[in-house]
Structures are given as C-alpha cells and as structure tokens.
N, C-alpha and C positions, 0 to 999 in steps of 0.2 A: 492186541496181543497176537491174534491170528495172522494179521498182515505181516507183522515183524517175524513171526515164526516161518511164514511162507517165504519171506525174503531170505532168511537164513538157509532154508532148504534149497531155494533157487541158487544162491551163491555157492553152496556146496557142489551142486551140479556144474555150475559155471567153472568152479575151480578144478573139478575133476576133468572137464573137457579141455581146459586150457592149462593143465598142469605143467607141461613141458615149457611153454612160453613163460608162464608165471615164475617157475623156479629159475629159469635163466635170468629173468629180470631181477629176481630177488638176490641172486648172487652178485649182480651189479651194484646192489646197495652197500655191499661190504667194502667201503673205501673211506678214506679220511674226510672227503668232502661231504659225505652223507652223515657223518657222526653227529654234528650239531642238530641237523634236522631230525634225526632219529631220537636224540635225547629230548628235544623239545616236544616231539610228538608223543613220546612215552609219558612225559609229565602231563601233557594235555589229556591223554587217554586215562591216566590214573586219576586225575582230578575229576573227569566226567564219571568215571567208575564210582568214586566215592559219593558224588552228588546223586547218583542213581540209588545207592543205599539210603541216603538221607531222605530223598524225595519219596521213596517207597515207604519208608518208616512213617513219614508224615502223612502219606496217603491213607495208611491204615490207622491213623490216630495217635501215633507215637510222637515223642519229642526228640529232636536232635540237640543234644546239649553242647556239643563242640565239634568243630571241624578243624583239623590242624595239619602241621607238617613236622616230620621227624626224620632222623637218619637211621636206617637199618643196614648194618654192615657197610657203613659209609655211603649208602645209596639213598638218595632222597625218596621219601615216601609220604604220602598223604593218608589221613585217616578221617573217619567220620564216626563219632560215638553214637551208635544206634542201640544202646543197651536197653532202651525202652521196648525193643522188639521182644525181649525175653519175657515181658509181662503180657504179651498178647496171648489170650487163651487158645486161639486157633493155631494149630501147628502150621497150617498152610501160609498164614500171614508171616510167621517167623521165617519160614523157608523162603518166601518171596523176598523179604528184606535182605536175607543173606545172599540169595542168588541174583539179586537185581544188578549188582555191579558187573558180574560176569555176563549176564544176559545182555546188558547194554553194550559191553565190549563185543559180544558176538553179533549184535545188530549193527554196530559200527563197522565191524569186519565185513559183514555182508554188504552193507551200503557202499563201502569203499571198494569192495571187489567188483561190484556192478559198475561203479564209476570208472574203475581202472579198465574194465573190458570195453566200455562204451566210448572212452576218449582216445584220441590219437596218441600213438607212441611218441615219445620225446617231447611231450608238452608238460608244462609245470603241473597242471591238474592231474595228469596221468601219473607223474612221478610222486606227487603228494598222496594220491589215492593208494599207490603201491606201498608207500611208507606206512600209512595208516593201516592198510591191510596186514602188513607184516607185524607191526607192533601190537595191534589188536588180537591177532591170532596167537602170537606168542604169549601175551599177557593172559588171554583167556585159558589157554592150555595150562599155563603155569599156575594160575589162580584156582583152577578146578581140580588140581591134583590133590586127592584126599590125604596124601602122605606128608604134605607140607601144611603147617598150621595157618592156612589162608582160607579163602571162601569155600573151596571144595571140602576141606576138613570140617568146617562149621555146618555146611549143608548136610553132610553125611551124619554128623553128630546130632543135629536137630531132627533129621529124618528118623534116625534110630531111637 
C-alpha cells in the first residue's frame, strides 16, 4: 500500500514536471488511428478496475456472486457484484472495496506514467504507456466524481 501510494505521488510530480511534453503527446492521440487502441485499452482498464473491486471484497472475506458485461448508454461496461461488502461490520473494509477500482486505476496511471517517461519517444512501449496513462487518468477522475453514481458517489455515501 505504501509503495503504491509513493508511486502515485512520484508520478504526480513527474507529470507536473513534464506537463508540456505530456500534453503535447496526448493531443497526438486524438486521431482515427489511435481510436481502436484507446477503445481496447479502456476495456482492459475497466476490466482490471472491476477485478480490483472483486479481489478486495474476497480479501476481506466477502463473496463475489457475479461479474458481467452490460451496455450503459450504448457504451460497453463491466460490473462486479460486491454486494457482500455491505455486510462488513467495519466501515473501512466497505470503503476499501468501493475505492479499490479507482485506486488500482491510479496505480496503473502512475506505473504507465513512469514507463512513458523512461522509454524513448516514438517506441511502441512509449505510445502504449501514454495511452494507458490517458485512459487511466480520465477513468479515475470520472469514477471519483461524487456527482455521478459511480465509485466516488458510493465512497462518499459509505463514508458519511
């Protein structure tokens, strides 16, 4: 936990120091050729996000009754039924189950940011790391918004 949090803080600093270069490269992702890679990366990140919820629930002794796929506003979405987390007597365990997906996305963002910075520009790994960085960052920010009924909303409602 401490190491992943340290990596996230380090990546925040790395992003701040390299913001001009990163933002210029991110603009370069907005093209038709990158569309398929972005879409596949989003599906992969979302899948891992849901696994993080499920694995955290199981770690605390809960059961995951189903994992599945659905369409929300004609967008593919995955879900993980972690309703057993509501039965945990400790609020902290419920919060961790709810927060696990977004935390994993932040960790993935941090890891891909470091890989992006350490690899040579115009390599496949550098491009892929940038795509993962972009998708993980956007998904994390979107998911943690408490005004949308996603993870941020549930974290806030569990906390209060």
